[in-house]
Biopython code that builds the backbone (N, CA, C, O; Angstrom):
import numpy as np
from Bio.PDB.StructureBuilder import StructureBuilder

atoms = [
    (1, "UNK", "N", (0.848, -1.170, 0.000)),
    (1, "UNK", "CA", (0.000, 0.000, 0.000)),
    (1, "UNK", "C", (0.895, 1.235, 0.000)),
    (1, "UNK", "O", (1.883, 1.296, 0.732)),
    (2, "UNK", "N", (0.549, 2.197, -0.810)),
    (2, "UNK", "CA", (1.307, 3.440, -0.879)),
    (2, "UNK", "C", (0.805, 4.416, 0.177)),
    (2, "UNK", "O", (-0.301, 4.267, 0.697)),
    (3, "UNK", "N", (1.626, 5.415, 0.488)),
    (3, "UNK", "CA", (1.317, 6.361, 1.540)),
    (3, "UNK", "C", (-0.027, 7.050, 1.316)),
    (3, "UNK", "O", (-0.816, 7.159, 2.254)),
    (4, "UNK", "N", (-0.307, 7.512, 0.110)),
    (4, "UNK", "CA", (-1.563, 8.221, -0.150)),
    (4, "UNK", "C", (-2.770, 7.340, 0.131)),
    (4, "UNK", "O", (-3.750, 7.806, 0.712)),
    (5, "UNK", "N", (-2.717, 6.098, -0.266)),
    (5, "UNK", "CA", (-3.814, 5.161, -0.011)),
    (5, "UNK", "C", (-3.979, 4.933, 1.494)),
    (5, "UNK", "O", (-5.088, 4.969, 2.027)),
    (6, "UNK", "N", (-2.860, 4.701, 2.156)),
    (6, "UNK", "CA", (-2.885, 4.438, 3.592)),
    (6, "UNK", "C", (-3.455, 5.626, 4.351)),
    (6, "UNK", "O", (-4.303, 5.461, 5.228)),
    (7, "UNK", "N", (-2.994, 6.805, 4.019)),
    (7, "UNK", "CA", (-3.420, 8.004, 4.733)),
    (7, "UNK", "C", (-4.925, 8.229, 4.607)),
    (7, "UNK", "O", (-5.558, 8.691, 5.556)),
    (8, "UNK", "N", (-5.503, 7.912, 3.463)),
    (8, "UNK", "CA", (-6.938, 8.072, 3.262)),
    (8, "UNK", "C", (-7.740, 7.071, 4.090)),
    (8, "UNK", "O", (-8.828, 7.396, 4.565)),
    (9, "UNK", "N", (-7.220, 5.869, 4.268)),
    (9, "UNK", "CA", (-7.949, 4.801, 4.959)),
    (9, "UNK", "C", (-7.701, 4.748, 6.462)),
    (9, "UNK", "O", (-8.522, 4.204, 7.202)),
    (10, "UNK", "N", (-6.599, 5.296, 6.918)),
    (10, "UNK", "CA", (-6.140, 5.100, 8.291)),
    (10, "UNK", "C", (-7.174, 5.506, 9.347)),
    (10, "UNK", "O", (-7.326, 4.817, 10.356)),
    (11, "UNK", "N", (-7.866, 6.587, 9.131)),
    (11, "UNK", "CA", (-8.830, 7.072, 10.129)),
    (11, "UNK", "C", (-10.009, 6.120, 10.305)),
    (11, "UNK", "O", (-10.666, 6.142, 11.345)),
    (12, "UNK", "N", (-10.282, 5.295, 9.315)),
    (12, "UNK", "CA", (-11.433, 4.400, 9.364)),
    (12, "UNK", "C", (-11.095, 2.988, 9.840)),
    (12, "UNK", "O", (-11.989, 2.153, 9.979)),
    (13, "UNK", "N", (-9.823, 2.715, 10.088)),
    (13, "UNK", "CA", (-9.414, 1.363, 10.466)),
    (13, "UNK", "C", (-9.520, 1.149, 11.972)),
    (13, "UNK", "O", (-9.349, 2.080, 12.760)),
    (14, "UNK", "N", (-9.803, -0.082, 12.354)),
    (14, "UNK", "CA", (-9.865, -0.445, 13.768)),
    (14, "UNK", "C", (-8.454, -0.612, 14.330)),
    (14, "UNK", "O", (-7.470, -0.639, 13.591)),
    (15, "UNK", "N", (-8.385, -0.721, 15.634)),
    (15, "UNK", "CA", (-7.096, -0.943, 16.296)),
    (15, "UNK", "C", (-6.435, -2.214, 15.775)),
    (15, "UNK", "O", (-5.237, -2.221, 15.491)),
    (16, "UNK", "N", (-7.206, -3.280, 15.649)),
    (16, "UNK", "CA", (-6.646, -4.545, 15.163)),
    (16, "UNK", "C", (-6.165, -4.422, 13.720)),
    (16, "UNK", "O", (-5.101, -4.938, 13.380)),
    (17, "UNK", "N", (-6.923, -3.756, 12.881)),
    (17, "UNK", "CA", (-6.518, -3.591, 11.486)),
    (17, "UNK", "C", (-5.221, -2.800, 11.378)),
    (17, "UNK", "O", (-4.347, -3.144, 10.582)),
    (18, "UNK", "N", (-5.093, -1.749, 12.169)),
    (18, "UNK", "CA", (-3.858, -0.950, 12.155)),
    (18, "UNK", "C", (-2.691, -1.790, 12.665)),
    (18, "UNK", "O", (-1.599, -1.754, 12.097)),
    (19, "UNK", "N", (-2.924, -2.548, 13.739)),
    (19, "UNK", "CA", (-1.880, -3.416, 14.278)),
    (19, "UNK", "C", (-1.434, -4.446, 13.236)),
    (19, "UNK", "O", (-0.240, -4.689, 13.063)),
    (20, "UNK", "N", (-2.393, -5.038, 12.556)),
    (20, "UNK", "CA", (-2.059, -6.025, 11.512)),
    (20, "UNK", "C", (-1.246, -5.398, 10.382)),
    (20, "UNK", "O", (-0.298, -6.005, 9.883)),
    (21, "UNK", "N", (-1.618, -4.186, 9.983)),
    (21, "UNK", "CA", (-0.843, -3.485, 8.945)),
    (21, "UNK", "C", (0.577, -3.191, 9.430)),
    (21, "UNK", "O", (1.541, -3.324, 8.676)),
    (22, "UNK", "N", (0.691, -2.794, 10.689)),
    (22, "UNK", "CA", (2.012, -2.522, 11.260)),
    (22, "UNK", "C", (2.873, -3.784, 11.264)),
    (22, "UNK", "O", (4.045, -3.740, 10.889)),
    (23, "UNK", "N", (2.301, -4.895, 11.682)),
    (23, "UNK", "CA", (3.061, -6.148, 11.696)),
    (23, "UNK", "C", (3.451, -6.586, 10.289)),
    (23, "UNK", "O", (4.552, -7.091, 10.071)),
    (24, "UNK", "N", (2.551, -6.391, 9.346)),
    (24, "UNK", "CA", (2.857, -6.721, 7.951)),
    (24, "UNK", "C", (3.981, -5.843, 7.422)),
    (24, "UNK", "O", (4.875, -6.317, 6.722)),
    (25, "UNK", "N", (3.929, -4.567, 7.760)),
    (25, "UNK", "CA", (4.989, -3.652, 7.304)),
    (25, "UNK", "C", (6.324, -4.021, 7.954)),
    (25, "UNK", "O", (7.367, -3.948, 7.305)),
    (26, "UNK", "N", (6.301, -4.410, 9.211)),
    (26, "UNK", "CA", (7.534, -4.839, 9.888)),
    (26, "UNK", "C", (8.141, -6.054, 9.205)),
    (26, "UNK", "O", (9.360, -6.150, 9.066)),
    (27, "UNK", "N", (7.294, -6.976, 8.782)),
    (27, "UNK", "CA", (7.759, -8.227, 8.193)),
    (27, "UNK", "C", (8.159, -8.074, 6.729)),
    (27, "UNK", "O", (9.083, -8.742, 6.265)),
    (28, "UNK", "N", (7.475, -7.209, 6.010)),
    (28, "UNK", "CA", (7.672, -7.177, 4.562)),
    (28, "UNK", "C", (8.213, -5.851, 4.023)),
    (28, "UNK", "O", (9.205, -5.839, 3.294)),
    (29, "UNK", "N", (7.580, -4.760, 4.369)),
    (29, "UNK", "CA", (7.958, -3.484, 3.766)),
    (29, "UNK", "C", (9.152, -2.828, 4.418)),
    (29, "UNK", "O", (10.090, -2.393, 3.749)),
    (30, "UNK", "N", (9.102, -2.765, 5.736)),
    (30, "UNK", "CA", (10.166, -2.157, 6.545)),
    (30, "UNK", "C", (10.437, -0.697, 6.179)),
    (30, "UNK", "O", (11.568, -0.225, 6.290)),
    (31, "UNK", "N", (9.399, 0.012, 5.743)),
    (31, "UNK", "CA", (9.548, 1.443, 5.445)),
    (31, "UNK", "C", (9.350, 2.211, 6.744)),
    (31, "UNK", "O", (8.270, 2.181, 7.336)),
    (32, "UNK", "N", (10.399, 2.899, 7.183)),
    (32, "UNK", "CA", (10.389, 3.562, 8.493)),
    (32, "UNK", "C", (9.248, 4.568, 8.613)),
    (32, "UNK", "O", (8.580, 4.613, 9.646)),
    (33, "UNK", "N", (9.016, 5.359, 7.598)),
    (33, "UNK", "CA", (7.977, 6.378, 7.673)),
    (33, "UNK", "C", (6.590, 5.743, 7.828)),
    (33, "UNK", "O", (5.776, 6.214, 8.623)),
    (34, "UNK", "N", (6.330, 4.697, 7.086)),
    (34, "UNK", "CA", (5.039, 4.011, 7.169)),
    (34, "UNK", "C", (4.884, 3.354, 8.540)),
    (34, "UNK", "O", (3.825, 3.452, 9.160)),
    (35, "UNK", "N", (5.934, 2.687, 9.014)),
    (35, "UNK", "CA", (5.858, 2.046, 10.326)),
    (35, "UNK", "C", (5.630, 3.077, 11.424)),
    (35, "UNK", "O", (4.865, 2.830, 12.357)),
    (36, "UNK", "N", (6.283, 4.223, 11.321)),
    (36, "UNK", "CA", (6.108, 5.279, 12.319)),
    (36, "UNK", "C", (4.673, 5.776, 12.332)),
    (36, "UNK", "O", (4.076, 5.928, 13.397)),
    (37, "UNK", "N", (4.121, 6.027, 11.159)),
    (37, "UNK", "CA", (2.739, 6.525, 11.080)),
    (37, "UNK", "C", (1.745, 5.483, 11.586)),
    (37, "UNK", "O", (0.808, 5.823, 12.308)),
    (38, "UNK", "N", (1.936, 4.234, 11.219)),
    (38, "UNK", "CA", (1.059, 3.171, 11.705)),
    (38, "UNK", "C", (1.158, 3.036, 13.220)),
    (38, "UNK", "O", (0.148, 2.845, 13.898)),
    (39, "UNK", "N", (2.361, 3.135, 13.743)),
    (39, "UNK", "CA", (2.568, 3.029, 15.185)),
    (39, "UNK", "C", (1.894, 4.193, 15.909)),
    (39, "UNK", "O", (1.291, 3.999, 16.964)),
    (40, "UNK", "N", (1.991, 5.392, 15.354)),
    (40, "UNK", "CA", (1.328, 6.542, 15.957)),
    (40, "UNK", "C", (-0.180, 6.316, 16.037)),
    (40, "UNK", "O", (-0.796, 6.531, 17.081)),
    (41, "UNK", "N", (-0.759, 5.886, 14.934)),
    (41, "UNK", "CA", (-2.209, 5.669, 14.895)),
    (41, "UNK", "C", (-2.618, 4.528, 15.829)),
    (41, "UNK", "O", (-3.627, 4.626, 16.528)),
    (42, "UNK", "N", (-1.841, 3.458, 15.841)),
    (42, "UNK", "CA", (-2.112, 2.335, 16.729)),
    (42, "UNK", "C", (-2.109, 2.793, 18.186)),
    (42, "UNK", "O", (-2.988, 2.417, 18.961)),
    (43, "UNK", "N", (-1.132, 3.593, 18.551)),
    (43, "UNK", "CA", (-1.051, 4.065, 19.937)),
    (43, "UNK", "C", (-2.230, 4.942, 20.307)),
    (43, "UNK", "O", (-2.731, 4.854, 21.428)),
    (44, "UNK", "N", (-2.683, 5.782, 19.399)),
    (44, "UNK", "CA", (-3.857, 6.614, 19.672)),
    (44, "UNK", "C", (-5.061, 5.730, 19.964)),
    (44, "UNK", "O", (-5.771, 5.944, 20.947)),
    (45, "UNK", "N", (-5.287, 4.749, 19.121)),
    (45, "UNK", "CA", (-6.438, 3.859, 19.299)),
    (45, "UNK", "C", (-6.309, 3.023, 20.562)),
    (45, "UNK", "O", (-7.297, 2.807, 21.264)),
    (46, "UNK", "N", (-5.102, 2.551, 20.860)),
    (46, "UNK", "CA", (-4.865, 1.743, 22.052)),
    (46, "UNK", "C", (-5.108, 2.556, 23.313)),
    (46, "UNK", "O", (-5.747, 2.076, 24.250)),
    (47, "UNK", "N", (-4.603, 3.777, 23.342)),
    (47, "UNK", "CA", (-4.774, 4.633, 24.512)),
    (47, "UNK", "C", (-6.251, 4.957, 24.734)),
    (47, "UNK", "O", (-6.717, 4.958, 25.874)),
    (48, "UNK", "N", (-6.980, 5.228, 23.673)),
    (48, "UNK", "CA", (-8.416, 5.496, 23.809)),
    (48, "UNK", "C", (-9.146, 4.288, 24.393)),
    (48, "UNK", "O", (-9.995, 4.434, 25.273)),
    (49, "UNK", "N", (-8.813, 3.106, 23.903)),
    (49, "UNK", "CA", (-9.436, 1.881, 24.424)),
    (49, "UNK", "C", (-9.073, 1.675, 25.892)),
    (49, "UNK", "O", (-9.945, 1.394, 26.714)),
    (50, "UNK", "N", (-7.794, 1.812, 26.222)),
    (50, "UNK", "CA", (-7.368, 1.593, 27.603)),
    (50, "UNK", "C", (-7.977, 2.613, 28.550)),
    (50, "UNK", "O", (-8.347, 2.271, 29.673)),
    (51, "UNK", "N", (-8.084, 3.858, 28.113)),
    (51, "UNK", "CA", (-8.676, 4.891, 28.958)),
    (51, "UNK", "C", (-10.154, 4.594, 29.203)),
    (51, "UNK", "O", (-10.655, 4.765, 30.315)),
    (52, "UNK", "N", (-10.839, 4.153, 28.166)),
    (52, "UNK", "CA", (-12.247, 3.789, 28.327)),
    (52, "UNK", "C", (-12.398, 2.645, 29.324)),
    (52, "UNK", "O", (-13.291, 2.666, 30.171)),
    (53, "UNK", "N", (-11.524, 1.646, 29.220)),
    (53, "UNK", "CA", (-11.555, 0.525, 30.160)),
    (53, "UNK", "C", (-11.252, 0.993, 31.579)),
    (53, "UNK", "O", (-11.892, 0.556, 32.535)),
    (54, "UNK", "N", (-10.285, 1.873, 31.707)),
    (54, "UNK", "CA", (-9.873, 2.374, 33.011)),
    (54, "UNK", "C", (-10.978, 3.179, 33.683)),
    (54, "UNK", "O", (-11.202, 3.052, 34.887)),
    (55, "UNK", "N", (-11.657, 3.992, 32.916)),
    (55, "UNK", "CA", (-12.622, 4.919, 33.486)),
    (55, "UNK", "C", (-14.054, 4.400, 33.521)),
    (55, "UNK", "O", (-14.944, 5.093, 34.013)),
    (56, "UNK", "N", (-14.293, 3.204, 33.014)),
    (56, "UNK", "CA", (-15.677, 2.728, 32.949)),
    (56, "UNK", "C", (-16.328, 2.609, 34.321)),
    (56, "UNK", "O", (-17.544, 2.763, 34.439)),
    (57, "UNK", "N", (-15.552, 2.341, 35.346)),
    (57, "UNK", "CA", (-16.099, 2.212, 36.691)),
    (57, "UNK", "C", (-15.780, 3.408, 37.581)),
    (57, "UNK", "O", (-16.077, 3.406, 38.776)),
    (58, "UNK", "N", (-15.178, 4.417, 36.990)),
    (58, "UNK", "CA", (-14.792, 5.597, 37.766)),
    (58, "UNK", "C", (-16.000, 6.504, 37.964)),
    (58, "UNK", "O", (-16.988, 6.424, 37.234)),
    (59, "UNK", "N", (-15.900, 7.335, 38.933)),
    (59, "UNK", "CA", (-16.931, 8.343, 39.148)),
    (59, "UNK", "C", (-16.255, 9.702, 39.142)),
    (59, "UNK", "O", (-15.042, 9.813, 39.325)),
    (60, "UNK", "N", (-17.048, 10.718, 38.930)),
    (60, "UNK", "CA", (-16.534, 12.080, 38.907)),
    (60, "UNK", "C", (-16.684, 12.673, 40.296)),
    (60, "UNK", "O", (-17.765, 12.638, 40.885)),
    (61, "UNK", "N", (-15.619, 13.205, 40.804)),
    (61, "UNK", "CA", (-15.635, 13.836, 42.119)),
    (61, "UNK", "C", (-16.405, 15.154, 42.036)),
    (61, "UNK", "O", (-16.166, 15.972, 41.148)),
    (62, "UNK", "N", (-17.309, 15.338, 42.951)),
    (62, "UNK", "CA", (-18.044, 16.599, 43.040)),
    (62, "UNK", "C", (-17.888, 17.146, 44.460)),
    (62, "UNK", "O", (-18.139, 16.449, 45.443)),
    (63, "UNK", "N", (-17.479, 18.378, 44.541)),
    (63, "UNK", "CA", (-17.309, 19.025, 45.822)),
    (63, "UNK", "C", (-18.684, 19.253, 46.468)),
    (63, "UNK", "O", (-19.589, 19.773, 45.816)),
    (64, "UNK", "N", (-18.847, 18.873, 47.731)),
    (64, "UNK", "CA", (-20.132, 19.112, 48.388)),
    (64, "UNK", "C", (-20.445, 20.600, 48.541)),
    (64, "UNK", "O", (-21.611, 20.985, 48.633)),
    (65, "UNK", "N", (-19.413, 21.429, 48.568)),
    (65, "UNK", "CA", (-19.622, 22.869, 48.765)),
    (65, "UNK", "C", (-20.034, 23.571, 47.467)),
    (65, "UNK", "O", (-20.930, 24.415, 47.463)),
    (66, "UNK", "N", (-19.363, 23.206, 46.360)),
    (66, "UNK", "CA", (-19.618, 23.916, 45.107)),
    (66, "UNK", "C", (-20.457, 23.117, 44.121)),
    (66, "UNK", "O", (-21.058, 23.689, 43.212)),
    (67, "UNK", "N", (-20.503, 21.806, 44.291)),
    (67, "UNK", "CA", (-21.235, 20.979, 43.357)),
    (67, "UNK", "C", (-20.495, 20.750, 42.056)),
    (67, "UNK", "O", (-21.045, 20.179, 41.115)),
    (68, "UNK", "N", (-19.255, 21.193, 42.001)),
    (68, "UNK", "CA", (-18.442, 21.027, 40.788)),
    (68, "UNK", "C", (-17.506, 19.862, 40.927)),
    (68, "UNK", "O", (-16.743, 19.569, 40.006)),
]
sb = StructureBuilder()
sb.init_structure("model")
sb.init_model(0)
sb.init_chain("A")
sb.init_seg("    ")
for serial, (resi, resn, name, xyz) in enumerate(atoms, 1):
    if name == "N":
        sb.init_residue(resn, " ", resi, " ")
    sb.init_atom(name, np.array(xyz, "f"), 0.0, 1.0, " ", f" {name:<3s}", serial, name[0])
structure = sb.get_structure()
């Protein structure tokens, strides 16, 4: 896949799809720029998932005095 094609599709791919593309690029393409971009996108998706998991049982602190 060329950079222009990848860049157009990247926003619509799932975490697993991005991870699979990254692993494929590591094994076959080894293009540093592509691997860097895939890794950046993978990390964004991973962090969003982990944060959602972390905060699913959290509550928001509200001050009894201000209600904020």
